[in-house]
N, C-alpha and C positions, 0 to 999 in steps of 0.2 A: 223583838227582844233586844236586838243590838242597840237600838235607839234608847230604850229604857236603861240599859246598862251604861251607855255612854253619858246619859243624863245625870247619873249619880257618881260619875268618875271622880269629880272634885272632892267628894267626901270620903274617898278611900285612901288608905296608906299606899305607899309605893309598892309594897309587896302584894297588897290586894289588887291594885291596878294591873300588876304583872300577871297575876293569876287570872283576872278577868279577861285580859287580852288573850292569854293562852286558851281559855275556854271558848271565847268568841271565835278564835281561829279554828278550833275544832268544829264548831257549829257551822262555820262558813263552808267548810268542805264536806259536811255531813250529807249522806245520801238519803236521809229520813227513814232509814230502816231501823227498827227497834231490835236489833240483834243483841244477844247477850254478851257478845264480845266487843260491842261498839262503845268506845269511851264517849263519843259525842252523844249517843243516845242516853247515856247515863247523865251527862252534863245537862242535857235538855230536860230529862225527867226530874232531876234535882232542882233545876231552876224553876220549873213549872210548879213543883210542890212548894217551894219557898214563896213564889208569887201568890199562889192560892192561899197560903197561910197568912200572907200580909194584908189580906182584904177583910172587910166586914168587921173591923174592930168595934164599931159602934153597936153592932148587933150581937156579937158573940165574943166572949173573953178567951175561950179556949182555942188555941191555934189549930188543933186537929179538927175541931168542929167547923172552924172557918174554912179549912181546906175542903171538908166534905160538903159544904154548902154549894160549891160550884163544880165539884167533881162529878162528872157524868156526861151524858150525851149533849147537854146544852153548853157545857163549859167552853169548847172552842169558839162557838159563836159569840158568847158573852164576852170572852176575853178579847176577841178580835174587835168587837164593837167598842169595848172600853178603851183599848189602846188607840184606835183610830180617833174616837171622839175626844179623848184627852189630848192627843197630839194636835188635833185641829183647833179645838176650842181652848184648851189649856185648863187652868185651875177653875175656870167658870163652869166647866162641864158638870152637870148633876151627877154623872157617874164617878167623878173624882171623889165623892164622899165615901165610896166603898173602899178606897185605898187607905192603908194605914200610914 
């Protein structure tokens, strides 16, 4: 997630970059517990929701439906594969077509 965020850093305003840095610092120290009081867990959940909504534009126009397409038990494996393959192969990855 950090690498993806850093990859778009140049397109953000200085305020957005500061917010992103603060959120990434929260995630860096996160214990991966989804406690209701955990700000880092909230940041992770929101980032994952936004990520899910950003995919499959070619297949579905509604962002909620796009998020639902990969939400579920296969989602972590799919996202991990997508991130690794796009990082290794870049824009030539066939999986890159699902990103918005």
